[in-house]
Gaussian input, Z-matrix of N, CA and C with variables (Angstrom, degrees):
# hf/3-21g

backbone

0 1
 N
 C     1     B1
 C     2     B2     1     A1
 N     3     B3     2     A2     1     D1
 C     4     B4     3     A3     2     D2
 C     5     B5     4     A4     3     D3
 N     6     B6     5     A5     4     D4
 C     7     B7     6     A6     5     D5
 C     8     B8     7     A7     6     D6
 N     9     B9     8     A8     7     D7
 C    10    B10     9     A9     8     D8
 C    11    B11    10    A10     9     D9
 N    12    B12    11    A11    10    D10
 C    13    B13    12    A12    11    D11
 C    14    B14    13    A13    12    D12
 N    15    B15    14    A14    13    D13
 C    16    B16    15    A15    14    D14
 C    17    B17    16    A16    15    D15
 N    18    B18    17    A17    16    D16
 C    19    B19    18    A18    17    D17
 C    20    B20    19    A19    18    D18
 N    21    B21    20    A20    19    D19
 C    22    B22    21    A21    20    D20
 C    23    B23    22    A22    21    D21
 N    24    B24    23    A23    22    D22
 C    25    B25    24    A24    23    D23
 C    26    B26    25    A25    24    D24
 N    27    B27    26    A26    25    D25
 C    28    B28    27    A27    26    D26
 C    29    B29    28    A28    27    D27
 N    30    B30    29    A29    28    D28
 C    31    B31    30    A30    29    D29
 C    32    B32    31    A31    30    D30
 N    33    B33    32    A32    31    D31
 C    34    B34    33    A33    32    D32
 C    35    B35    34    A34    33    D33
 N    36    B36    35    A35    34    D34
 C    37    B37    36    A36    35    D35
 C    38    B38    37    A37    36    D36
 N    39    B39    38    A38    37    D37
 C    40    B40    39    A39    38    D38
 C    41    B41    40    A40    39    D39
 N    42    B42    41    A41    40    D40
 C    43    B43    42    A42    41    D41
 C    44    B44    43    A43    42    D42
 N    45    B45    44    A44    43    D43
 C    46    B46    45    A45    44    D44
 C    47    B47    46    A46    45    D45
 N    48    B48    47    A47    46    D46
 C    49    B49    48    A48    47    D47
 C    50    B50    49    A49    48    D48
 N    51    B51    50    A50    49    D49
 C    52    B52    51    A51    50    D50
 C    53    B53    52    A52    51    D51
 N    54    B54    53    A53    52    D52
 C    55    B55    54    A54    53    D53
 C    56    B56    55    A55    54    D54
 N    57    B57    56    A56    55    D55
 C    58    B58    57    A57    56    D56
 C    59    B59    58    A58    57    D57
 N    60    B60    59    A59    58    D58
 C    61    B61    60    A60    59    D59
 C    62    B62    61    A61    60    D60
 N    63    B63    62    A62    61    D61
 C    64    B64    63    A63    62    D62
 C    65    B65    64    A64    63    D63
 N    66    B66    65    A65    64    D64
 C    67    B67    66    A66    65    D65
 C    68    B68    67    A67    66    D66
 N    69    B69    68    A68    67    D67
 C    70    B70    69    A69    68    D68
 C    71    B71    70    A70    69    D69
 N    72    B72    71    A71    70    D70
 C    73    B73    72    A72    71    D71
 C    74    B74    73    A73    72    D72
 N    75    B75    74    A74    73    D73
 C    76    B76    75    A75    74    D74
 C    77    B77    76    A76    75    D75
 N    78    B78    77    A77    76    D76
 C    79    B79    78    A78    77    D77
 C    80    B80    79    A79    78    D78
 N    81    B81    80    A80    79    D79
 C    82    B82    81    A81    80    D80
 C    83    B83    82    A82    81    D81
 N    84    B84    83    A83    82    D82
 C    85    B85    84    A84    83    D83
 C    86    B86    85    A85    84    D84
 N    87    B87    86    A86    85    D85
 C    88    B88    87    A87    86    D86
 C    89    B89    88    A88    87    D87
 N    90    B90    89    A89    88    D88
 C    91    B91    90    A90    89    D89
 C    92    B92    91    A91    90    D90
 N    93    B93    92    A92    91    D91
 C    94    B94    93    A93    92    D92
 C    95    B95    94    A94    93    D93
 N    96    B96    95    A95    94    D94
 C    97    B97    96    A96    95    D95
 C    98    B98    97    A97    96    D96
 N    99    B99    98    A98    97    D97
 C   100   B100    99    A99    98    D98
 C   101   B101   100   A100    99    D99
 N   102   B102   101   A101   100   D100
 C   103   B103   102   A102   101   D101
 C   104   B104   103   A103   102   D102
 N   105   B105   104   A104   103   D103
 C   106   B106   105   A105   104   D104
 C   107   B107   106   A106   105   D105
 N   108   B108   107   A107   106   D106
 C   109   B109   108   A108   107   D107
 C   110   B110   109   A109   108   D108
 N   111   B111   110   A110   109   D109
 C   112   B112   111   A111   110   D110
 C   113   B113   112   A112   111   D111
 N   114   B114   113   A113   112   D112
 C   115   B115   114   A114   113   D113
 C   116   B116   115   A115   114   D114
 N   117   B117   116   A116   115   D115
 C   118   B118   117   A117   116   D116
 C   119   B119   118   A118   117   D117
 N   120   B120   119   A119   118   D118
 C   121   B121   120   A120   119   D119
 C   122   B122   121   A121   120   D120
 N   123   B123   122   A122   121   D121
 C   124   B124   123   A123   122   D122
 C   125   B125   124   A124   123   D123
 N   126   B126   125   A125   124   D124
 C   127   B127   126   A126   125   D125
 C   128   B128   127   A127   126   D126
 N   129   B129   128   A128   127   D127
 C   130   B130   129   A129   128   D128
 C   131   B131   130   A130   129   D129
 N   132   B132   131   A131   130   D130
 C   133   B133   132   A132   131   D131
 C   134   B134   133   A133   132   D132
 N   135   B135   134   A134   133   D133
 C   136   B136   135   A135   134   D134
 C   137   B137   136   A136   135   D135
 N   138   B138   137   A137   136   D136
 C   139   B139   138   A138   137   D137
 C   140   B140   139   A139   138   D138
 N   141   B141   140   A140   139   D139
 C   142   B142   141   A141   140   D140
 C   143   B143   142   A142   141   D141
 N   144   B144   143   A143   142   D142
 C   145   B145   144   A144   143   D143
 C   146   B146   145   A145   144   D144
 N   147   B147   146   A146   145   D145
 C   148   B148   147   A147   146   D146
 C   149   B149   148   A148   147   D147
 N   150   B150   149   A149   148   D148
 C   151   B151   150   A150   149   D149
 C   152   B152   151   A151   150   D150

   B1=1.4652
   B2=1.5284
   B3=1.3008
   B4=1.4634
   B5=1.5194
   B6=1.3021
   B7=1.4591
   B8=1.5206
   B9=1.3208
   B10=1.4602
   B11=1.5193
   B12=1.3194
   B13=1.4599
   B14=1.5221
   B15=1.3164
   B16=1.4630
   B17=1.5223
   B18=1.3190
   B19=1.4580
   B20=1.5207
   B21=1.3248
   B22=1.4615
   B23=1.5221
   B24=1.3322
   B25=1.4600
   B26=1.5185
   B27=1.3079
   B28=1.4595
   B29=1.5263
   B30=1.3179
   B31=1.4609
   B32=1.5290
   B33=1.3185
   B34=1.4557
   B35=1.5228
   B36=1.3265
   B37=1.4614
   B38=1.5229
   B39=1.3218
   B40=1.4586
   B41=1.5188
   B42=1.3068
   B43=1.4580
   B44=1.5200
   B45=1.3224
   B46=1.4564
   B47=1.5156
   B48=1.3150
   B49=1.4548
   B50=1.5187
   B51=1.3196
   B52=1.4576
   B53=1.5239
   B54=1.3201
   B55=1.4539
   B56=1.5247
   B57=1.3139
   B58=1.4575
   B59=1.5134
   B60=1.3097
   B61=1.4577
   B62=1.5203
   B63=1.3389
   B64=1.4640
   B65=1.5204
   B66=1.3333
   B67=1.4731
   B68=1.5309
   B69=1.3266
   B70=1.4668
   B71=1.5249
   B72=1.3175
   B73=1.4585
   B74=1.5201
   B75=1.3059
   B76=1.4591
   B77=1.5199
   B78=1.3069
   B79=1.4603
   B80=1.5170
   B81=1.3129
   B82=1.4571
   B83=1.5199
   B84=1.3124
   B85=1.4592
   B86=1.5166
   B87=1.3184
   B88=1.4576
   B89=1.5231
   B90=1.3094
   B91=1.4582
   B92=1.5238
   B93=1.2974
   B94=1.4625
   B95=1.5238
   B96=1.3314
   B97=1.4629
   B98=1.5265
   B99=1.3162
   B100=1.4707
   B101=1.5276
   B102=1.3160
   B103=1.4658
   B104=1.5251
   B105=1.3219
   B106=1.4590
   B107=1.5238
   B108=1.3138
   B109=1.4597
   B110=1.5168
   B111=1.3198
   B112=1.4574
   B113=1.5250
   B114=1.3172
   B115=1.4619
   B116=1.5174
   B117=1.3303
   B118=1.4622
   B119=1.5206
   B120=1.3257
   B121=1.4579
   B122=1.5240
   B123=1.3290
   B124=1.4610
   B125=1.5244
   B126=1.3154
   B127=1.4620
   B128=1.5280
   B129=1.3272
   B130=1.4625
   B131=1.5219
   B132=1.3309
   B133=1.4617
   B134=1.5198
   B135=1.3172
   B136=1.4622
   B137=1.5275
   B138=1.3305
   B139=1.4588
   B140=1.5271
   B141=1.3274
   B142=1.4623
   B143=1.5232
   B144=1.3382
   B145=1.4647
   B146=1.5191
   B147=1.3192
   B148=1.4515
   B149=1.5124
   B150=1.3126
   B151=1.4696
   B152=1.5134
   A1=109.58
   A2=116.09
   A3=120.46
   A4=110.62
   A5=115.15
   A6=121.17
   A7=108.84
   A8=115.12
   A9=120.32
   A10=108.02
   A11=115.44
   A12=120.62
   A13=108.63
   A14=116.30
   A15=121.89
   A16=108.46
   A17=115.52
   A18=121.34
   A19=107.88
   A20=116.08
   A21=121.86
   A22=109.57
   A23=116.26
   A24=121.72
   A25=109.07
   A26=116.74
   A27=120.59
   A28=107.68
   A29=115.74
   A30=120.30
   A31=109.77
   A32=115.94
   A33=122.91
   A34=113.21
   A35=117.99
   A36=119.47
   A37=113.79
   A38=117.82
   A39=118.09
   A40=110.84
   A41=114.33
   A42=121.66
   A43=107.18
   A44=116.02
   A45=120.37
   A46=109.27
   A47=116.15
   A48=121.45
   A49=107.42
   A50=116.13
   A51=120.18
   A52=108.43
   A53=116.24
   A54=121.98
   A55=109.18
   A56=116.32
   A57=120.39
   A58=108.06
   A59=116.45
   A60=122.09
   A61=105.61
   A62=114.94
   A63=120.79
   A64=111.58
   A65=119.01
   A66=125.16
   A67=112.92
   A68=117.60
   A69=120.03
   A70=111.53
   A71=115.38
   A72=120.68
   A73=109.02
   A74=115.79
   A75=120.91
   A76=108.88
   A77=115.92
   A78=120.84
   A79=108.02
   A80=115.72
   A81=120.91
   A82=108.58
   A83=117.16
   A84=121.18
   A85=108.77
   A86=115.61
   A87=121.05
   A88=108.44
   A89=116.73
   A90=120.03
   A91=109.99
   A92=115.67
   A93=121.10
   A94=113.00
   A95=117.28
   A96=119.45
   A97=112.56
   A98=118.16
   A99=120.14
   A100=111.34
   A101=115.26
   A102=119.90
   A103=110.53
   A104=115.48
   A105=121.45
   A106=107.64
   A107=115.56
   A108=118.27
   A109=109.48
   A110=116.10
   A111=120.44
   A112=110.86
   A113=116.71
   A114=120.31
   A115=112.30
   A116=117.04
   A117=120.63
   A118=111.36
   A119=116.04
   A120=119.89
   A121=110.24
   A122=116.09
   A123=119.40
   A124=111.20
   A125=117.22
   A126=120.43
   A127=110.48
   A128=116.69
   A129=120.69
   A130=110.60
   A131=116.24
   A132=120.82
   A133=110.69
   A134=116.68
   A135=120.97
   A136=110.35
   A137=116.92
   A138=120.55
   A139=110.87
   A140=117.30
   A141=121.74
   A142=111.72
   A143=115.85
   A144=118.69
   A145=112.23
   A146=116.89
   A147=120.74
   A148=114.84
   A149=117.17
   A150=120.65
   A151=109.04
   D1=124.77
   D2=179.04
   D3=-78.91
   D4=144.16
   D5=179.88
   D6=-120.54
   D7=131.34
   D8=175.82
   D9=-100.63
   D10=120.34
   D11=-179.14
   D12=-117.15
   D13=128.39
   D14=-179.98
   D15=-114.35
   D16=122.98
   D17=177.65
   D18=-115.82
   D19=127.64
   D20=-176.16
   D21=-111.40
   D22=124.45
   D23=176.79
   D24=-117.40
   D25=139.57
   D26=175.58
   D27=-126.81
   D28=107.09
   D29=-176.79
   D30=-120.83
   D31=86.37
   D32=175.49
   D33=55.18
   D34=-94.41
   D35=-171.25
   D36=-95.24
   D37=0.17
   D38=178.62
   D39=-142.89
   D40=156.22
   D41=178.03
   D42=-116.55
   D43=131.25
   D44=178.46
   D45=-114.45
   D46=125.73
   D47=175.95
   D48=-110.94
   D49=125.80
   D50=179.69
   D51=-114.62
   D52=119.74
   D53=180.00
   D54=-107.38
   D55=131.77
   D56=173.84
   D57=-122.12
   D58=120.83
   D59=178.13
   D60=-136.84
   D61=96.51
   D62=-171.43
   D63=-47.06
   D64=131.20
   D65=1.09
   D66=-98.68
   D67=15.99
   D68=-177.41
   D69=-98.71
   D70=155.25
   D71=177.27
   D72=-138.30
   D73=137.39
   D74=178.18
   D75=-129.13
   D76=141.17
   D77=178.18
   D78=-126.91
   D79=125.43
   D80=-177.78
   D81=-118.80
   D82=123.27
   D83=176.39
   D84=-107.59
   D85=128.79
   D86=-176.57
   D87=-122.30
   D88=120.84
   D89=178.06
   D90=-84.22
   D91=151.00
   D92=-172.25
   D93=-59.79
   D94=-23.52
   D95=-178.15
   D96=-87.56
   D97=-2.50
   D98=-179.89
   D99=-146.89
   D100=48.00
   D101=-178.02
   D102=-71.41
   D103=134.33
   D104=174.38
   D105=-95.67
   D106=159.27
   D107=177.70
   D108=-73.36
   D109=155.06
   D110=-179.85
   D111=-60.26
   D112=-35.68
   D113=177.76
   D114=-59.57
   D115=-42.91
   D116=178.30
   D117=-66.47
   D118=-38.12
   D119=178.90
   D120=-63.80
   D121=-45.00
   D122=179.48
   D123=-65.30
   D124=-35.57
   D125=177.06
   D126=-64.24
   D127=-42.68
   D128=176.69
   D129=-61.85
   D130=-39.48
   D131=179.37
   D132=-63.29
   D133=-45.03
   D134=179.81
   D135=-60.70
   D136=-41.35
   D137=177.45
   D138=-65.53
   D139=-36.58
   D140=-178.60
   D141=-66.17
   D142=-44.57
   D143=-176.80
   D144=-86.59
   D145=-8.28
   D146=174.39
   D147=70.73
   D148=38.47
   D149=179.06
   D150=-78.73

């Protein structure tokens, strides 16, 4: 069974989202001046892992 783990980091001027979906991992860094919506991020993740 695959597990999707979402880790959210907030470091001052940027937000880092780390996705782990065995066996692939994706890391998305979003700067405060160009934040994407969470929906778009999840859509990109789905395309990345090919679900």
